[in-house]
PATI-841327 format. One record per residue (C-alpha): residue number from 1; residue in three letters; x, y, z. Coordinates in steps of 0.02 Angstrom, whole numbers, plus 50000, padded with zeros to 5 digits. Layout:
! residues N
SITE   k   r     X     Y     Z
SITE NUM ALA     X     Y     Z
...
! end
This chain:
! residues 274
SITE   k   r     X     Y     Z
SITE   1 MET 49537 49124 50522
SITE   2 PRO 49696 49190 50603
SITE   3 THR 49661 49359 50682
SITE   4 ILE 49727 49472 50818
SITE   5 THR 49621 49591 50921
SITE   6 THR 49685 49769 50940
SITE   7 LYS 49670 49879 51094
SITE   8 ASP 49506 49953 51029
SITE   9 GLY 49430 49782 50995
SITE  10 THR 49458 49776 50807
SITE  11 GLU 49495 49603 50736
SITE  12 ILE 49635 49607 50607
SITE  13 TYR 49647 49459 50490
SITE  14 TYR 49820 49404 50434
SITE  15 LYS 49912 49271 50333
SITE  16 ASP 50077 49198 50393
SITE  17 TRP 50159 49071 50278
SITE  18 GLY 50329 48987 50279
SITE  19 THR 50490 49011 50375
SITE  20 GLY 50648 49111 50352
SITE  21 GLN 50674 49299 50352
SITE  22 PRO 50502 49381 50363
SITE  23 ILE 50431 49494 50229
SITE  24 VAL 50279 49594 50286
SITE  25 PHE 50161 49664 50155
SITE  26 SER 50043 49813 50172
SITE  27 HIS 49908 49827 50038
SITE  28 GLY 49832 49975 49950
SITE  29 TRP 49660 50056 49959
SITE  30 PRO 49525 49983 49955
SITE  31 LEU 49597 49809 49935
SITE  32 SER 49655 49667 50049
SITE  33 SER 49804 49555 50079
SITE  34 ASP 49746 49455 49928
SITE  35 ASP 49820 49592 49818
SITE  36 TRP 49992 49524 49864
SITE  37 ASP 49960 49347 49797
SITE  38 ALA 50094 49360 49661
SITE  39 GLN 50225 49423 49784
SITE  40 MET 50183 49308 49929
SITE  41 LEU 50193 49150 49824
SITE  42 PHE 50354 49209 49740
SITE  43 PHE 50445 49249 49901
SITE  44 LEU 50376 49095 49990
SITE  45 ASN 50454 48991 49852
SITE  46 HIS 50618 49083 49878
SITE  47 GLY 50628 49031 50060
SITE  48 TYR 50553 49181 50148
SITE  49 ARG 50418 49192 50279
SITE  50 VAL 50278 49299 50206
SITE  51 ILE 50151 49394 50310
SITE  52 ALA 50008 49507 50258
SITE  53 HIS 49856 49576 50348
SITE  54 ASP 49691 49652 50296
SITE  55 ARG 49687 49833 50354
SITE  56 ARG 49546 49876 50475
SITE  57 GLY 49383 49895 50379
SITE  58 HIS 49458 49802 50230
SITE  59 GLY 49446 49621 50175
SITE  60 ARG 49411 49502 50318
SITE  61 SER 49453 49622 50460
SITE  62 THR 49319 49706 50566
SITE  63 GLN 49214 49836 50475
SITE  64 THR 49237 49957 50617
SITE  65 GLY 49159 50130 50604
SITE  66 ASP 49311 50227 50660
SITE  67 GLY 49500 50224 50669
SITE  68 HIS 49524 50244 50481
SITE  69 ASP 49680 50351 50490
SITE  70 MET 49867 50324 50475
SITE  71 ASP 49896 50318 50663
SITE  72 HIS 49778 50171 50681
SITE  73 TYR 49844 50088 50522
SITE  74 ALA 50023 50097 50589
SITE  75 ASP 49970 50038 50762
SITE  76 ASP 49875 49890 50689
SITE  77 LEU 50029 49841 50588
SITE  78 ALA 50134 49854 50746
SITE  79 ALA 50010 49743 50837
SITE  80 VAL 50023 49610 50702
SITE  81 THR 50214 49611 50700
SITE  82 ALA 50223 49605 50890
SITE  83 HIS 50096 49462 50899
SITE  84 LEU 50197 49362 50771
SITE  85 ASP 50362 49414 50852
SITE  86 VAL 50429 49471 50684
SITE  87 LYS 50614 49519 50685
SITE  88 ASN 50737 49573 50550
SITE  89 ALA 50590 49600 50433
SITE  90 ILE 50575 49677 50263
SITE  91 HIS 50419 49785 50251
SITE  92 ILE 50341 49811 50080
SITE  93 GLY 50196 49931 50052
SITE  94 HIS 50097 49974 49896
SITE  95 SER 50005 50140 49875
SITE  96 THR 49915 50176 50040
SITE  97 GLY 50012 50029 50111
SITE  98 GLY 50172 50124 50073
SITE  99 GLY 50109 50264 50183
SITE 100 GLU 50066 50137 50317
SITE 101 VAL 50243 50067 50313
SITE 102 VAL 50323 50239 50321
SITE 103 HIS 50213 50293 50466
SITE 104 TYR 50242 50127 50557
SITE 105 LEU 50431 50147 50546
SITE 106 ALA 50426 50327 50607
SITE 107 ARG 50297 50295 50744
SITE 108 HIS 50355 50126 50810
SITE 109 GLY 50540 50124 50769
SITE 110 GLU 50651 50007 50670
SITE 111 SER 50700 49878 50801
SITE 112 ARG 50607 49739 50708
SITE 113 VAL 50651 49800 50533
SITE 114 ALA 50798 49769 50415
SITE 115 LYS 50738 49855 50256
SITE 116 ALA 50582 49924 50174
SITE 117 ALA 50513 49952 50000
SITE 118 ILE 50371 50068 49950
SITE 119 LEU 50287 50044 49781
SITE 120 CYS 50185 50181 49695
SITE 121 ALA 50163 50247 49871
SITE 122 VAL 50065 50399 49931
SITE 123 PRO 50207 50486 50029
SITE 124 PRO 50261 50620 50052
SITE 125 LEU 50089 50702 50020
SITE 126 MET 49958 50676 49886
SITE 127 VAL 49847 50829 49903
SITE 128 LYS 49899 50994 49825
SITE 129 THR 49950 51130 49950
SITE 130 ALA 50055 51287 49942
SITE 131 ALA 50205 51184 49998
SITE 132 ASN 50158 51039 49883
SITE 133 PRO 50113 51122 49717
SITE 134 ASN 50128 50961 49615
SITE 135 GLY 49996 50870 49718
SITE 136 LEU 49820 50834 49659
SITE 137 PRO 49682 50961 49698
SITE 138 LYS 49573 50917 49848
SITE 139 ASP 49419 50913 49739
SITE 140 VAL 49489 50757 49653
SITE 141 PHE 49478 50663 49817
SITE 142 ASP 49311 50742 49861
SITE 143 GLY 49252 50671 49695
SITE 144 PHE 49313 50498 49747
SITE 145 GLN 49208 50508 49905
SITE 146 THR 49055 50568 49808
SITE 147 ALA 49071 50426 49682
SITE 148 LEU 49096 50298 49820
SITE 149 ALA 48943 50357 49916
SITE 150 ALA 48834 50362 49760
SITE 151 ASN 48878 50189 49689
SITE 152 ARG 49028 50104 49765
SITE 153 SER 49014 49951 49654
SITE 154 GLN 49016 50053 49494
SITE 155 PHE 49156 50166 49558
SITE 156 TYR 49267 50016 49596
SITE 157 ARG 49230 49940 49427
SITE 158 ASP 49279 50104 49343
SITE 159 VAL 49442 50121 49440
SITE 160 ALA 49498 49942 49405
SITE 161 SER 49450 49943 49221
SITE 162 GLY 49529 50113 49193
SITE 163 PRO 49673 50206 49276
SITE 164 PHE 49727 50083 49411
SITE 165 TYR 49799 49957 49287
SITE 166 GLY 49820 50078 49143
SITE 167 TYR 49683 49992 49044
SITE 168 ASN 49625 50163 48983
SITE 169 ARG 49788 50187 48888
SITE 170 PRO 49785 50170 48697
SITE 171 GLY 49818 49991 48645
SITE 172 ALA 49804 49922 48821
SITE 173 LYS 49727 49749 48835
SITE 174 ALA 49618 49738 48990
SITE 175 SER 49613 49578 49092
SITE 176 GLU 49436 49544 49151
SITE 177 PRO 49494 49425 49290
SITE 178 ILE 49612 49559 49360
SITE 179 ILE 49472 49689 49354
SITE 180 GLN 49351 49570 49440
SITE 181 ASN 49478 49525 49574
SITE 182 TRP 49507 49709 49614
SITE 183 TRP 49319 49738 49624
SITE 184 ARG 49297 49581 49732
SITE 185 GLN 49427 49639 49857
SITE 186 GLY 49355 49814 49864
SITE 187 MET 49177 49756 49893
SITE 188 MET 49232 49640 50034
SITE 189 GLY 49278 49791 50139
SITE 190 GLY 49170 49921 50225
SITE 191 ALA 49105 50078 50140
SITE 192 LYS 49142 50185 50294
SITE 193 ALA 49323 50125 50303
SITE 194 HIS 49349 50159 50119
SITE 195 TYR 49263 50329 50125
SITE 196 ASP 49370 50387 50272
SITE 197 GLY 49524 50304 50197
SITE 198 ILE 49521 50426 50052
SITE 199 VAL 49558 50567 50174
SITE 200 ALA 49692 50462 50261
SITE 201 PHE 49790 50423 50104
SITE 202 SER 49770 50594 50022
SITE 203 GLN 49791 50717 50165
SITE 204 THR 49920 50635 50278
SITE 205 ASP 50088 50723 50265
SITE 206 PHE 50229 50596 50283
SITE 207 THR 50372 50720 50262
SITE 208 GLU 50434 50711 50441
SITE 209 ASP 50407 50522 50447
SITE 210 LEU 50520 50497 50296
SITE 211 LYS 50658 50601 50376
SITE 212 LYS 50658 50489 50531
SITE 213 ILE 50688 50326 50439
SITE 214 THR 50867 50259 50435
SITE 215 VAL 50848 50081 50365
SITE 216 PRO 50875 50057 50177
SITE 217 VAL 50716 50095 50081
SITE 218 LEU 50684 50055 49897
SITE 219 VAL 50563 50179 49819
SITE 220 MET 50482 50103 49664
SITE 221 HIS 50371 50213 49556
SITE 222 SER 50316 50225 49376
SITE 223 GLU 50313 50385 49277
SITE 224 ASP 50145 50329 49205
SITE 225 ASP 50060 50304 49374
SITE 226 GLN 49885 50380 49353
SITE 227 ILE 49833 50358 49536
SITE 228 VAL 49984 50426 49632
SITE 229 PRO 50071 50545 49511
SITE 230 TYR 50259 50515 49501
SITE 231 VAL 50309 50698 49508
SITE 232 ALA 50236 50724 49683
SITE 233 ALA 50283 50556 49757
SITE 234 GLY 50427 50436 49721
SITE 235 PRO 50572 50557 49686
SITE 236 LEU 50524 50669 49833
SITE 237 SER 50513 50522 49953
SITE 238 ALA 50682 50456 49898
SITE 239 LYS 50761 50627 49931
SITE 240 LEU 50685 50641 50105
SITE 241 LEU 50744 50468 50159
SITE 242 LYS 50917 50453 50238
SITE 243 ASN 50949 50289 50148
SITE 244 GLY 50828 50290 50002
SITE 245 THR 50852 50223 49826
SITE 246 LEU 50735 50272 49684
SITE 247 LYS 50688 50143 49552
SITE 248 THR 50590 50223 49410
SITE 249 TYR 50485 50130 49281
SITE 250 LYS 50426 50203 49117
SITE 251 GLY 50259 50131 49060
SITE 252 PHE 50201 50030 49210
SITE 253 PRO 50031 50066 49291
SITE 254 HIS 49991 50101 49473
SITE 255 GLY 49944 49918 49493
SITE 256 MET 50115 49860 49432
SITE 257 PRO 50139 49728 49570
SITE 258 THR 50000 49631 49483
SITE 259 THR 50021 49670 49298
SITE 260 GLU 50211 49677 49300
SITE 261 ALA 50240 49551 49439
SITE 262 ALA 50389 49465 49358
SITE 263 THR 50489 49627 49348
SITE 264 ILE 50434 49694 49517
SITE 265 ASN 50469 49530 49606
SITE 266 ALA 50643 49516 49530
SITE 267 ASP 50686 49695 49578
SITE 268 LEU 50623 49670 49756
SITE 269 LEU 50722 49508 49773
SITE 270 ALA 50881 49595 49713
SITE 271 PHE 50854 49735 49839
SITE 272 ILE 50821 49614 49983
SITE 273 LYS 50975 49510 49942
SITE 274 GLY 51085 49661 49906
! end
């Protein structure tokens, strides 16, 4: 398997397919690069080089006991792009991966980057604070950790079959293969990484990171996102970015790159070509 080894000895698994302008994908919690299948095949067939890695503790990367924070996530992404000598890249991040992309750009600069897109992403800040009144209460995320520690398998089944894909909405038709694939990806990773990752995605404040970014960024978010609420995320990120564009969807779920792949892929392609 293609891997790189980071400074702290963590092996990061990655995929690197095709030639052309590179598109680098960062996946959401607690998944893996496999969550980008629909996008990677689409853009590969449109002549792009597509790259995606499994975040540390996720998928096929090392189940390390520490380093599950945005600094390490951004540094691991930088290590992958440097190893592959990626230049003029488009970075695309979903959910926690959107935070990873934002922090990578702010922490490591834009010399290798042309554009970015963040989908249903966690910035600027998920947890409710005095300065972020529309965020989710901390006890919501504490509950995630409690459920994960008690029965991770059941918790992941409940997330995938419910709010992640909007299958808990009236009239929604759940796809058992999509649910099983989410569960499969989650259970491949390490419990410690996923437990710590809840704090990383919910409590990291990306406000200053967003202000530093100058490349064009497409912010894609649905008003019906039940995981990362729209009101505290997409519109605020777009305002903080120097060159941000907000694309709002009405009834799409948090997992829209999978369930609404045709629309999302077409919108991403238009942004990349624009």
